[in-house]
C-alpha positions as CSV (number, residue, x, y, z in Angstrom):
1,M,-28.7,3.4,5.5
2,V,-25.5,5.4,4.9
3,V,-22.9,5.7,7.7
4,S,-19.7,7.5,7.7
5,Y,-16.4,5.6,7.6
6,R,-15.7,6.8,11.2
7,Q,-18.9,5.2,12.4
8,Y,-18.3,2.1,10.3
9,A,-14.8,1.7,11.8
10,R,-16.0,2.4,15.3
11,D,-18.7,-0.2,15.0
12,R,-16.1,-2.8,14.1
13,G,-13.6,-1.7,16.8
14,Y,-10.9,-0.3,14.7
15,E,-11.1,3.5,14.6
16,M,-8.0,5.0,13.1
17,G,-6.4,7.4,15.5
18,W,-2.8,8.6,15.4
19,A,-1.6,5.7,17.6
20,H,-3.2,3.2,15.2
21,H,-1.8,5.1,12.2
22,Y,1.7,4.9,13.6
23,R,1.3,1.2,14.5
24,R,0.3,0.5,10.9
25,R,3.1,2.6,9.4
26,D,5.7,0.8,11.6
27,A,4.2,-2.6,10.8
28,L,4.4,-1.8,7.0
29,D,8.0,-0.6,7.4
30,A,8.9,-3.8,9.3
31,V,7.4,-5.9,6.5
32,L,9.4,-4.0,3.9
33,S,12.5,-4.3,5.9
34,D,12.2,-8.0,6.1
35,A,11.3,-8.3,2.4
36,R,14.6,-6.6,1.4
37,R,16.2,-10.1,1.6
38,D,13.6,-11.8,-0.6
39,P,10.5,-9.8,-1.7
40,S,8.8,-13.0,-2.9
41,A,9.1,-14.8,0.5
42,P,5.9,-15.2,2.6
43,L,5.0,-12.0,4.3
44,I,4.7,-11.9,8.1
45,V,1.3,-10.4,9.1
46,D,1.2,-8.8,12.5
47,P,-2.3,-9.9,13.7
48,D,-2.5,-7.0,16.1
49,V,-2.4,-4.6,13.2
50,F,-3.7,-6.4,10.1
51,G,-6.5,-8.9,10.1
52,S,-5.2,-10.8,7.1
53,L,-2.6,-11.0,4.4
54,H,-5.1,-9.4,2.1
55,E,-5.4,-6.4,4.4
56,L,-1.7,-6.1,4.6
57,L,-1.4,-6.2,0.8
58,L,-4.1,-3.5,0.5
59,A,-2.2,-1.3,2.9
60,L,1.0,-1.8,0.9
61,D,-0.8,-1.0,-2.3
62,H,-2.3,2.1,-0.7
63,R,1.2,3.3,0.2
64,W,2.3,2.8,-3.4
65,Q,-0.8,4.5,-4.8
66,N,-0.4,7.5,-2.5
67,K,3.2,8.0,-3.5
68,L,2.4,7.6,-7.2
69,T,-0.6,9.9,-7.1
70,A,1.5,12.7,-5.4
71,R,4.3,12.2,-8.0
72,M,1.8,12.3,-10.9
73,E,0.2,15.4,-9.6
74,N,3.5,17.1,-9.1
75,A,4.7,16.2,-12.5
76,G,1.5,17.5,-14.0
77,L,2.3,21.0,-12.7
78,N,5.0,21.3,-15.3
79,G,2.9,20.2,-18.3
80,P,2.1,16.8,-19.9
81,V,3.1,13.8,-17.7
82,D,5.2,11.0,-18.9
83,E,3.4,8.4,-16.8
84,D,5.9,5.6,-17.6
85,R,8.8,7.7,-16.5
86,V,7.1,8.7,-13.3
87,I,6.3,5.1,-12.5
88,A,9.8,4.0,-13.3
89,E,11.3,6.7,-11.1
90,L,9.1,5.7,-8.2
91,A,9.9,2.0,-8.7
92,A,13.6,2.9,-8.6
93,E,13.2,4.8,-5.4
94,E,10.9,2.2,-3.8
95,P,12.2,-1.1,-5.2
96,V,11.3,-3.3,-2.3
97,L,7.7,-2.0,-2.1
98,R,7.3,-2.5,-5.9
99,A,8.9,-6.0,-5.8
100,V,6.7,-7.1,-2.9
101,L,3.5,-6.0,-4.7
102,D,4.7,-7.6,-7.9
103,A,5.6,-10.9,-6.2
104,H,2.5,-11.2,-4.1
105,L,-0.2,-9.8,-6.3
106,S,-0.9,-11.4,-9.7
107,L,-2.6,-9.3,-12.3
108,S,-5.8,-11.1,-11.7
109,S,-5.5,-10.5,-8.0
110,Y,-5.1,-6.8,-8.6
111,R,-8.3,-6.8,-10.7
112,T,-10.2,-8.8,-8.1
113,V,-9.6,-6.4,-5.3
114,G,-9.8,-3.2,-7.4
115,M,-6.0,-2.4,-7.4
116,T,-3.9,-1.4,-10.3
117,P,-0.5,-2.9,-11.1
């Protein structure tokens, strides 16, 4: 049986409304703010927002992927895309996010959960 994501989330008690969106955004911002001192330090997971470290890392990777996708699409409007340059520019603008992902996700971890480094 196929169900929508909305139904799937509602059945599990975590429907994503605006209030939940802002709580997740604020929690991610807090994690990144704390990580400025040491991106490789253990991450503090807010259990009211994220069910596990894995879920937090997925959310951080989602943030990275959204930013990267938007930049790649924007760069593509002007012709061929130099992917390495776009990635390097984003990493320079989001150094803590990139450092946290690099420190907490090994290449094998990325592949296990379907993420890309």
